[in-house]
N, C-alpha and C positions, 0 to 999 in steps of 0.2 A: 501459860491460864495453868494454873494448880484443878483437882480433881471437885474443890466446893465453888467453883465460879465458872465451872466448864454446866453450857446446857442441856446436856445427857444426865441420863437419872444416875441414880447412886446403882441400882441392880444391872442398869451396863459397866459404871463404874467395877461391881462386885464381879462379878460374870469374869471381869479382865482382866479384876488383881486375881482370881484363883488360876484362871488362865496362867497368867503370868507364871504364877508358884509353882502347879501345874508342871508347870514347860522348867523350869528351871531347876526342880528336882530330876527329872529326867534326861536332861542338858548333865547334869553334874553327872549324873550315873553313868550315862554313855561316856565322856572324855575321860571321866577317870573309869580305865577299862584295867589299867593296874599300875598300883604304886609300884614305883622302880627300885624303893627302896627309900634310907634318911640321905644316904647323897643322889645325888644329879635332880632331874623334873623328868614330873610328869608330859607329856605332854600335852597334856592342857597345861602347865607352870612353863613350859616351856613354849606354845604358841602364842599366851600372851607376850612375854617377850619379847617374841619377832615379831609386833604389829609395832608400825610405825616407827620403822628401824630407817636410820639418818647416821651411817659413817660419816665419815671422815674420807672427803677426800684424797688422795694418796699420787702424792705427786715426790717427782726427784726418785722414786722408787728406782732400785735394780730390777733390768731384767729377769724375769722368773725362771730359771733354768729345770726347774717341779715344781707340780700343783697338786701333791698332795703328799703327805703323812703319815707311815704308819708307824708311832711311841708304843714297843712291846718295853716293859717298865716292869721288871725282876726287882717284887718289895723284900726290903731286909738286910739286900746291902751284899751282892751277890760279889764271891774270894774270884778276883782277877788271877791266882795263884794255881787252883784250878780246872781255870777256865783257858781267858785268855793270853794269859802273862808267867807260864805256867816256869820255875826257876828249878831246874832240871844239876844245876849241876850245884847247886844250897846246899848246906848239913840237912838230916830229915826234920831236922823238927822248924824248919822254915820254908819246905818244897813242900812235903805233905807225902801222904801215900800212894800217891799217881804218875805215871810215868807220862811223857807228853809223845807227844806222833810230830810228824811230817807235815805239811800245810801245803796247799795250792802255792802258798807263795814264797817264792823260792829262800830257803837261809830260817825259816820262822818253826816258829812252832808251835802249838794247841796242847792243849789234857786232852789226857786219851780215851773222856768220854765226849768227845765230839769231835767223830770222825766225818757225821758227814758235813757239817762245819769247816772241816777245812778241804775237805772235795771242793766249798764252794766261796775258797777264801778269797781268790783271783776278782772276784768281784765284792771284796768287802773294804769297807778301810777302817781299819784295829785301830785307835786313842789306846794307849798305853801309859798315859800320862794325865789323866784327870785329876784332878784336887782342887778340894777347898779347905774351909778350918771347921763344919761342921759337923760333930760327934755324933747326933743325936740323932734319931730316924725322922724324924717331925721334918730337921731343919736342913737335911737332907733333901729329905723329898724337897721341901720348898726347891732348895736351889735347883734342884734336876728338873721341877714342873714349871719354872716362873721363871730361867736364869737370873732369879733376883736375891740372894743374901735374901735374910727374913726380915724383920722390920718390925718392931713390937708397938706405931705408927699407922703400917697402914700392910693390907692385906695385898698383894699383889696376885694380879689374873694369869691365867697357866699359858702356856705357849696353843695351845690349841684353842682357845679362848680369843685372844689375842690376831690370833689366823684368821677366824670366821669374824671378829670383828673389819678388820682388814680386808677381806677376799671375799667375803659374805659367802652363800651358799652357792652351789647349783642345781640346777635339773633342779626341785623343788625339795630336794634331802634337806638335811640340816648341818652345818658346815665341820661340826663337828661332833664326835660320837663315842661315847667310852664305852665298853665294854668286859665285865659285862655290868656295870654300872659304876661310878662318880667314885672312883678308888681309895681318895683323902680326898679332903676341902682344898687340895695346894693344887688339884684337879680343873678348881672350879673358874667362875669369873671375878673372882676377889675386889677389887672397887670399878667394874665393869659393871654395869649391868645383870642383873642376871639373865639377859635378854640372852647374853653371849656365854650363859650355863651350859653344857653338853647333854647332849639329847644322850638318857641314856638306855640300850638294852634294857637289861630288868631279868631280865635269866640269862642260864649260860649255856652258850653253844654246844659246848660238849654235850646235853642232856639229851636223848631222844626225842622228846618233844617238846624242844623248843620253841619257843616261842616269842615275837616280841610285840609284848602284853600291849603298850600303846597300840599297836597299828592292828590289833585284830577288834572288829566289834563284837556287843556283844552276842550269847542265844538267842534266835529271832528274829535280829536286826539286817535283813537284805537292805538290796542297792533301793528296793522301790519306798521301804520305811524311811531308810536315811533318808531320802530326797523329800518324805513328807514330811518329817522332822523338821527338814530344813524350809519347806518354805513353810511350818505352822512358826519355827520362830523368827523370819520377818513375819508375818501379821503383827504377833506379841511384839516388837521388838513396833515398825510401825504406828501401833494402838500410841502406846510408851512413851512415841520421839512426840508424838502429837500433842500429849496430853501436858507433857512439862520439858520447858524447856531448854532448865536451866540442865549441865550435862552431857548436850549434844555430840563433845567434842569425848567425852568417855564412851559416849555410844558409839556415833561412827568408829572408835577405835577395841569396840567391839564387836561390829560388825568383820570386821577389816581382820580380827583377831578368830571368829566363827567360820569367815570364807576358809582359814587355813586350816585350820582345824576339822573340816570338810574335805577338804583339797586331801592333804595329807596321809588320813585314813583311807579313805577314796581310788588314791593315787594306786592303778599300777606299778610307778616304774619304785615307790616306795617301798611295796611289800614283795615285788622282786626284786629290789635286795638285798635284803630281810633274808630272801627264803633261801634259810644254808640246802632243803631237800634240791634245789635246782641243781643244786653242785653232784655229776657225778662222780659215784659211789668209790670209784677206782680210785681217784684224786680225792679224796676226803678219806682215805684211808692212807693216801700215799704223806698226807699231811699228819695224820696219826687222827686212831677216833678217841683224843683224851682232851683238857682241858686246851694246854698247848697249841694241839696242831685245830680244834674245831675252831679257836678264838683269834689265830692265824688269819684259815682259810675264808671267816666271817669280816678279815678286817681288810684281805684284800678286792674280797665284792663289794664291802660300804665303795675304799678305792677305783674303784675300774665303775659304781654306778653314783660316782659326783661328790660322796667326800669329801671334805679336804680333809680334815684331820680325824683319823681314828689313833685313839687314844688305846689299850689291852693293859693286863697286869697276870702277870702266872704266877705262880709257887710261893713260897715263902723262904727265905736266906739270908735270917737270920742267925747264923750257924756256927751259934757258939758253944755246941757241944757235940763230939763225934759230925764232923763235917764231913768227914768218910760214906757216910752212911746217906747223912742231905743230899750230899751232891752225884750218889748213888738211884741217889728216889727221883731227883730235878731233874738233872744234866739230858736224858736222853729219851724223853720230851719235847723238852725245848730243841735241840738237836734234830728232830725227825723234824719239827713243824716252823721252826728258824728256816733248813735250809733247801727243804720243799717251796716256803714261801716264796723268796730268794731267784729257786729258779723258775717257779711258778709265775709271778711276776715280769720277768726277764722274758718266757717265754710267750707272753701276753704282749712284747713289747712295752712293759710297763713303767720296768723299772729305770729307766732313763727321765721318770720324771717322776718316781715316783722316792719320799725318801725313807729311810727303815733305819730307824732309831734303836738301840736296845742298849734299855742305862740300867743303874739299879741308884742309892743314893749315895753309897757311899763302899769302901773295898774293906777288907777284912785285915786281922793285923800280922806284921810276916811270918813272927813264930808261933807255932799252935798253944794251948792252951793245957792244964793240967788234965782237961775235961775231952782232946782232943779235938775243939774248939779251935777257931779264929774269931776273936773280938771288934770292933768298931774303929775303922783304920781308913777317914778321910783326905791322910796326907797323900799318897798316890788310886789310883784304884784303875782300872778296864774298863772303858764303852766298844760296842762294835757299829758302825752304822752301813750303809750303801744306799748305791743310788742316786738317782734328783741332783745330778752336777759335782758328784766327788768324785777324789780319787776313787780308783779302785786299784785292788792286792794293792795296799799302800799300809805301813806302819807306820806307826804318826807316834813321836815321843818313849819315850823308853821311861820303866826305872832298875833300880841302884840292882845288885846283882842278889837282893835279900828284897826285896819287893818294900823296901821302911822308906823308901823318898824320890823323889823326878831327879830321875838323871836327866835326863834333855827334854828340850821344850816343851814344860808345862800347857798344861790344856787347862785355865781356869773357863769357871762357867758360864760368865758375861760372854768371854768370846765363841765360846759354844754356843749362845742362843742367835748370839750376831752374826754366826755363820749360819745357822738355821735361815733367820731370816732373811738374809740376804741371798737365798738357794729361791726360795718362794715367790719371789721379786718386791720383796716388802724391808723399805730404808727403817731399820730399826733407832734408828737417830726420830724419829716421829714421835712426836708427844701426843698423851692421851690425857682425858681430862678422869686428874680423880673427884672423890668428894669437897666439896670447899671450892672447885672450880680448879683447883692446881694443877698443874703439867705436869707429868710425869715419862719421864722418856719409855719408847719402849724397853730399850735393854739403855743402866745408866754406865755401868762398869763396862765394857768392852766393844770388841769389833770384831766383824769376820776375817778370818785365822785363811789367809791366802794359802796356804801349804795343804789346809786339805780339800781342796777345790779341786776338782776332774784338770 
């Protein structure tokens, strides 16, 4: 029945429309508590896409060894020669300024600026033979976030989005969170619905007044007022549902959306998960009161609370000039935070069920350039991993004497991604539907590398 045929008076309709408009304005301002930047979703955007979720049933999936992932991405292309794959016997122009140090893996060495990481290396799996053919930042980044080579025809979903799609959320928390925000286009949902995009924290945990903007109600909105708003919206929606029979599915979806929105905003569990102030000061100090430390301790806190996949970025590693100075600035905070994270996860009994990934889009050239830097080099580079069913205290693969090429056991991105899915209990051969109902394998060119497993 339209407003023109409704037996109620025109003034009733006018009041209802004004009430609805006023509510919509306040509702929008309430839910759009803080924009989290051009990348990532606000709470409003995230929850709209969670409504009426219909994941494909998982069949034939391997048994899960892990139920959470912390992905630490070092953007720009971290040099392996100064970190996980030093070349102490190479000529200076290849070796660089730094010495190497012994690690807890017998016979293996790391760069001298990683002394704390060297002491927890017996809990790590170091891969020195990652390889792909993409020397441009965006293309290498696409590889490491999606497990796919870039395509001009299709934007693939990130591993985090696929994990959220396949496993769903737990304990009322988003399945996939980016800290501090979605770092690049390829960390998003790709061809999947934006329902599966990450929830972006939207603030930097290292700031003294850190706050997740989309979990903070505006000033003056207490629990009682929140409940009144919830009741007011229900009355408005009931009125318009009676007026307009078309679009009932959309109204039902919006009802579900706002129910989830109010639930998350008012959830003590959600607030507690993001509450860094609840961490003991001494532990925060152990991680380091810097970007690396506070982002990693927040990631641990989110995994412990039930988030499936946390992606965080740290630093800038595109060191074409003065790589010695760049590494002296970037590596000590990373070393402190990463070693603290691994020890903390193990002490809490979480490491065996949590995959920790330290990745970068490619490596750096074997030889120092004229300005004391290294340029892009995707032919061979290093990553580090730990926990979640992976081998411990192991180095997999090797580069040659000058880190120019893979010498043994090349690990391509598809095999690496398939191994991650395998450990999470996700069948990497499952097909997801891209636009046009095109079935696309979760991983097309790859299979789990059993040599990486415990």
